[in-house]
N, C-alpha and C positions, 0 to 999 in steps of 0.2 A: 286636830287643830291645823290651821293653815300654816304652811312653812313660810318663814320670813324671808321671802325672796329679795333679790337685790334690785335697787334702782340705780341705773347708770346716769350720771350727770356729765354732759359734755359742755364745757364752758369756753374752750379755746376757739376763737373765730378762725374760720378756714380749715377746721378739722374735718376729717373724712371718717365716716362710719360705714362699714361694709360687712358683708357676710362671707365667712370663710369656713366651708363645711358646716358644722353645727355650732359655730362660734360667732360672736360679735367681735369685730376688730376695730379699734380706734387708732387712726393714724394722724400724725401732725407733721406737716412738711415732709411727707413720705416715710417717716419713721414710725414703726409700730409702738404705741404707748400703752395699750391695754388689750387683753383678749379674755373674753368671758363666755363660757358655754351658754347657749340660749336657754337651756332648761333651768338655769339658775336665775333667770331674769324675770322680773314682774313688769318693768317699764323702763323706757329710755326717755330722758329729758334733755332737750337741746336748747342751748342759749345762743341766740344770734345766728349768723350765717354759718351753718354746718351742713356739709354734704352728706346725704344718706343714700345709699345705693338702692335701686329698685328691688334687687334680690333680697336685701335685708328687710325692706318694707313688707314684702310679701311673706317672708318667713315670720316676722313679728305678728302680722295679722293672723296667720294660721295658728300660731302658738298662743294667741291671746295676750301678747305683749303690747301694751299701748306705747305709742310714740307721741310725746308732748313737745310742742314747739313753742318756745318763749322768746321774747325779744331779749337782747343782751342785758336789759335792765330787769328782766324777770316778769314782764307782762305777758299774760297768756295770749297766744295767737292762733294756735290750731292744735287739734288732737287727731291722730290717725289710729284707727283700731279696726279689728276684723268684725265679722257678723255678730250681732247681739245674741246672747244666749240666755236671756232672762226667762224666768219661769212665768208663763202667761197668767197662771192663776194667782201667783204672788203679786204680780203687777196689778191685776184687776182689784185685788184687795187693797193694795196701796192707793189706787185711784179712788176707790170708794171712801176710804177713811179720810183721804185728803179733802174730798168734796163735802163729806157729811159730818164727821165728828172727830176732828184732830185734837180736841182740847187736852185730852189726857197725855198724848204724846208730846204736845207743845209744853205742857206743864213739866214733864220730866226733863225735857231739853233745857228749859229755862232754869229749873232747879239745879241741874248739873252745872250749868255755866256759872250761875251766881254763887253757888257753893264753892266752886273751884276758884273764882275770883277772890272770894273772901279768904280761901286757904292761902293764896299767893300773898295777900296782905299780912295774914297772921304769921306766915313763915318768915317774912321779912322782919317782923317784930321780934320773933324768937331768935333769929340769927344776928340781927344788927340793932335791935331796939336800944340797947344801952349806948350805942355810938351815935344815935340820932339826936338832933336838937329836940327840945321839948315841944316846940311848935309843930315839927314834922311828926313826932310821935302822936300828938293829939289829933292831927289831921288824919293820919292812917287809922288810928283806933276809932275815930268818929265814922270814917267811911266803912270800916268793918262792921260797926254797930248798925249802920243804916242798911248794909247788905243783909245782915242777920234779920232785920225787921222785914225786909222784902221777902226773904225766904219764909218767914213765919206767915206772911200774908198769902203767899203762893200755896203753902202746904195746907191751908184751911179747906181748900176745895178747888175744883176745876172751873175757874171763871172763864169768860169768853176768850177766844184767841186774841182779839184786839187788846183786852186787858192784860193778858200775859205778855204780849209784845210791848205794851207800855211799861210793864214791870221790868222786862229785860232792858229796855232803853234807859229807864231810871237807874238801874244797877250799873249799867255801863258808864253813865255820867258820873256817878259817885266814884267808881273804880278808877277811871282815867283822870279824874280831878286830882288824885293823889299819886298818879303813876310817876310823876317827876320826882316825888319824894323817895321813891324806891331806887333811883339811879344814883350811884356813888362815884361816877366817873369824874376825874378832875378837869376834863375838857368842857369849857363853858359852852361849846357848840353842841354838845350832846345833852341838851335839855329838851324836855317834852312839854309842849304848850297846848296839847290837844290833838285828837286824831285828825289827820289830813290824808287823803288818798286821791288817786287818779288826777294829778300825781301827788306823791308824798312831798311835803315842803320842808322837811327837816330830817336830819340823819336818823333819829329814833323811829320816825314813821316809815322811812325808807327800809329800815331793818325789819320792822314789824310786817310791812306789806310783803316784803320778799318771803318771809317765813310763812305768812298766811297763804301765799300762793302754793308753797310746797305742801302745806297741810291740806289745802283744798284738793290738790291732786291725789293725795293719799286717801282722802275720804271718798272721792269720786270712784277711785279704783275699788275701794272696799264695798261701796254700794253695788257696783256692777258685779263684783265677784260673787255676791249671794243672790243675784238675779233681780235686784231692785232697779227702778228707773231713777237715775241720778238727777233728772230734771224736775221731778215732782216731789215737792217737799211739804212740810206741815207748818213750820214756823215761818219760813221764807215763802213769800207769794210766788206763784209761777210767773216767769218772765222769759220770753224767747232768748235762747242762748245762755241762760243762767242755770248752773247745776244746783237747784234749790235744795235737793236732799243732801248733797255733799256739804252745802253750807250749814244745813241743820246739824249734821253729824259733827261738824267741826266746832260748833258753838261751845259745847261742854268741854272740848279738848283744848281750845286755843289758849286759855289762861296758863295751862301747865306746859303744853307742847311748845307754844310760841313765846308767850310773855315771859315765862320763867327763863327760857333759853336766851331771849334777847337781853334780859337783865343780867344774866350770868356773863354773857359776852362783853357787855358794857362795864360791869362792875369788876370783872377780872382783868379789864384793860386789854382784852383780846381785840376789841374794836375801838379805834380811836378816831378822832375827827378827820385825820388824813385818809381814812378808809372810805370816804364818801366824795362824790363829785357833783358839782352843780351844773345843770344844763342852762342854756340860754333862756329857756322858758321859766326858770326858777325851780324846776323840779330837781330833786336830789336822789341820787341812786348810789348803790355800792360800786366800788371799783372792782375790776376783775379779780384781783388778789383777795379782796374782802369777801367776794362771793364764794371763793374756794374755801376760805376759813369758815364761813357760815355753813356751807354744805357739809364740810367735815364734822362740824359740831352737831349738825342736824342728824347725820347718820349715826354718830356716836350716841346721841341722845336716844334715838330709837332702839338702840341695842340694850339700854338699861332695863332691868326687869322690875316689875311692880306687881303686887298681888291684886288680882281682880276680885273684889269682895263678893260679887254676885255669883260668879261661877266657881269661886273657891280655888283658883289656880294662879300660879305665878307665870307671867308672860312678859316678853319684851314690850316696851311701850309702842314699838312700831306695829304690833299686832292689835293694839286697842281699837283703832278704827274698824278693823275687820270683825273683832269680837262684838262691838256695838252694832255693826250692820247685821250680824247674825242674830243678835238678840231682838233687833227691830223686826227682822223678817219673821222670827218665831212669834212675836206678838201679833203681827199682821195675819199670820196663819191661824191664830187662835190658840197657840201652844202656851203662851204666857198671858197672864191677865193684864199686865202693864209692861211698858218699856222701862227697863231699869237704867237710870243714868249712871255714868261713870264718875265716881267721886275720888278725888286725889287726897290722900292723907299722908 
């Protein structure tokens, strides 16, 4: 099984990252703040203006360590990586399935996502149902019932990809229609009125978008680690510059990895209204301190272990994207009859 290697996040503007022997060293205002052996790293994520030495870039490229550059607000800007090492036969199989018959894979992805969305709603009812107003309970239960109906429709057979995309979109509408009912923060600013992105227009969307960026990075790395092309997906259409396969892999994971974590941060009052800043354009982003809080929670979340029912093993959540990428590769090679989605229980 793949070792859960570290991702280093550098969030301090003006920081310097360099190579010293076989180590990565982070310095801020000339003082060393971190030193990590390169062999323990999977990726390096930089926020805002951070200097990276040419020697470190070369060492990372040779070692297969990706360098991801984000704006200070978490928007993707660039990715630096070494030569691609994908299996050409696996990628040819991926391209054939993507062009000819992706319905079964798309059905598994959508089933995993909708099932996990429903699990988030049901977990809220189990944990806090007695404390919720009757109107909120009714809305959440109604949304969970509608998601169950969508799942029954999907499970009857592999309809067209467009029909499956439609079912995924319908499920998302029901799910996010009650997402605000899951938030128990006392801050009136931390309300959810619907998804907004590029840019996020409220604090909850800012938090979700930031976490989705982190999950996309992990899913892209997972796809590349098994030799798949992260740009060629099945549920998401091909588009220049978009990692469609990474977006496919994250769909079944986002309700648990991102939405549940965001709700925990808000409901435990680790994130408050003061942790967000409004730009002149109306866009809302996390403050620097809030980003550090979220990153620490993200890393801690990935260390928690969960049993993977299909493989019958317990593994850290941070390994789930890699396990799912491996299962997808096995299906494309013909070793598995179908791609098994990951279900959260």
